[in-house]
N, C-alpha and C positions, 0 to 999 in steps of 0.2 A: 504493499499500499504506499503510495507516495503522498507526503505532506503537501497541503496546499498553502500553508502559512505557518510561519514559525515566529515566535516572539516571546512576549511576557505577559502574564496575568498579574495586574497591580491590585493587591488585597491589603489596603491600608498602606503601611510601610514595607509589607512583604512583597517581593517580587519573585514570581514563579516562572521559570523558563519552561515553555511548552511548544507543542506542534499540533496543528490542527489537521484532521483527516476527514474527508467526507464520509458521512454515515449512510449515504444512499448510493445506488447504482441503477443504470438504465437497463429496463428489461426488454426494450423494443428490439425488433429485429434489425440487424444492419443492413439496409437496403442501398444498393447503388442506383445512381441515375444513369440510364442507357439510351441510345439513340434506338428508336423502334425499327429503323430499317435494317441496321446490321449489329445492333447490340454493343456498339462501341461505347466506351465510357465517356460520360459528359464530364468535362473539366471546366472549372470556373478560373477565369484569369483576372489578375488585378492590372487593369488597363488604364493608362493615363487618358483622361477624357479629352484633352486637346490633341495630342499626338497619335492616340490610338495604339501606342506601344505598351507592351507588357512591363509592369515595374517590379523589380525584385523586392523581397521582404526587407532587406536592409535599407532601401530606400524610402520605405513608407513611414511617415510620422502621423501624429495625431494633431489635429487643429480645431480651434473653436472660431466660428464666425462672429466677428465682433466689429460693429460700425462697418459693416460691408467688406471687412478685410479679415483674413485668417491669422490667428495668433498661434503659432506653433508651440506645442507643449512637448517637453522632453520628460524622460523618466525622473529626472531630478526635481522637476517642478511639481509632479504629483507627490513626491515624498516631502518636498518643502511645504506644501499646502498644510500638511499635518504630520510632522515627523513622528510625534509621539503616538498617534494612532495607527501609524504604519508598523509599529513595533511593539506597542504596549496596549493591552485591553485593561483599561483601568475600571475596576468595579466602582461605579459612582454611587450606587445605593443598593439596598437589598429590598425585594419585593415578595409578596405572596404570588405563587403561580396562579391561584384561582382569580387573581385580579385582572390577568391578562386575557382579553378576548382572543380566541383562538384565530380569528381573521387575521391577526398580525403574525402568526407563526409562519416561518419559512424554512430555509435549508438547515438540517441538523449536521454538526461536526463532532467527532471524537475528539477529546482532548487528552493528549499524551505528554507526561512530564519527562523532561530531560533528567538525566541522572542526578543533576545537582540540585533539582528541584522536588524530588520524590516526597520528602517529609512534608515540606510546605504544602504540596499538592493534596497529600493525604489529610493534612490538617483542615484545608478548606473543604474538601469533600465530606469529612465527618462533621463539620460545623454546620453546612448545608442541610446534611441529613438530620442532624439534632434539631435544628431550628425550623426545618421545613421551608426555608427561604430559597431564593435564587438571586444571584448577582446580576445587575443590570449595568451595561456598559456599551461603549462604542469602540469600533476598530475599522481600519481601512484594509480592504481586499480587493485586489484587481482593480485599483484606481477609484474604487467607490467606498463611500463611508456606510457602515452597516450598524444597526442597532441590534444588540444581542444579549441573551440571558445566559448565565452559566449555571447549570443545574445538576444535581446528582442523579445518576441513573445506574441502578444495580450497585457495582462496587467502583465506578469510575465517574468522572465529570464529563458532561456534554455541553457544547454551546449550540444554542438554537438561535439561528439568525431571525430577526424580527423585521417587519416592514415598518416604515415611518408612518405617521398618521396621514401625511399628505399623498402617500401612495395608495390609499384606500379610496375608491370612488363612492360617490354619493348616489343612493337609489332613487333620488328625487324625480328623475325622469322616467321612471318605471311605474307601472300601474300594478297595485296589489289590491286584494279583496278588502272590501269595507262594507260594514252593514249587511254582511251575508247572514241569512237565517238558517241555522242548523238546529233542527228539533232534537229533543232529548233522546228519542229512540235511535236516530241516526249516530249520535254522539256515543251513546252507550254501546251500540254495535261495533263501532269503529275502535272503541276502546278494548272491547272484547277480543276484536281481531288482533290488535297489537299484543294484548296478553297471551294469546295462544301462540303467537310467533316469537315470543320473547325468549331468548337464550342468553347464557353467558357469552361475552365477547371473546373469541379465540381467532387472532389473526391468521393463525397458521392453517385455518380451515379454507382460507381464500387464496386462490392462486390466479395468476394472470393467464387465463385458458384461451383468450382471444389469439395470443400469438402462438400458442401450441397448435390451435386449429389452423392458422395461417401457415404454419411450418408443414402441417398435413397436406394442405393444397399444394404448397411447393414441391413436396415429395411426390404427390400424385401427378402434377404436371411434368415433372422431371422423368416420370416413367410413362409419359404419354396419355395419361388418363386425365379426365376433366370432371371435376365434382359439380353436381347439380346445384345451381343457386336457389336457395329456398326463399320464396317470396313471403314477406311478413307484413300482415295488415293489422294495424293497431285500431281497435274500436274503442273510441272515447265514451266514457260513462257519462250518460245525462243525468241532469240534477234530479229529475223525477225518478230515475232508476237507482239512486245511491243506496237506499236501504236494502232493496232486493239483492243488489251486487254484493254488499257487505255480508248479508246473510248466507248467500251462495258461497262466499270465500270461507265461511266457517263450516260449511257443509261437506263432510268428507265424500258424500255420493257424487260431488261435482268433479271427483279425480284428484282433488288436492288433499295431501296429508295435513291433517290438523296437528300443529306442533304444540308440544306441551311446555308450559313455563319451567324454566330451570329452577330447581330448588336450591 
């Protein structure tokens, strides 16, 4: 596993040398883009808009359009913008995890201590476990500042990247139900349906089966076969049919298995 960031966690006057590793991986199939005519690979070239010539990576720089002119930014400029946050994640405060709306949660990272910081790392881990708190701070990763919490998970620390409030869109432009009349028998039946399907959450029971099915199609096509595409027609429930559809959902005779509530 390759570290994506190395630096320090600042815990009061205690500095803990650490490395961050991505805690997630992509489960999607690695598909190549090809020309339909001869199946040749499609390549993307970095082309100068004025000359039409390809530009090598070492000649490419980042620029910001300011007052109709580009200001070129070098690696040193990104570091100078916030040298501390590029190397130090300072815990600015401690918060209750339950106070953070899950809409703000983003990418998770494993936090591994360097040898010199093992004891301090373990101290922070045990302190957060004991208090039930999480450390809140900011750091710079890949030229962007990120808000993050440091929290205990099992016997190690994890950094959970958070979105800033300005990154969350407002739902004001959308239309949501208001003043809808739901009668008691419909609500009771819906609650009964939820109750019958309630189980203990076990993430291991859920797999990415779509890509498994796609792989079956790839293998079938490779052997000269072609799978039949199943047409799916979704019938939307009318308001007048709500109760009858809920009742049928609870009836095993409809062909559905009624699940029992987990004890």
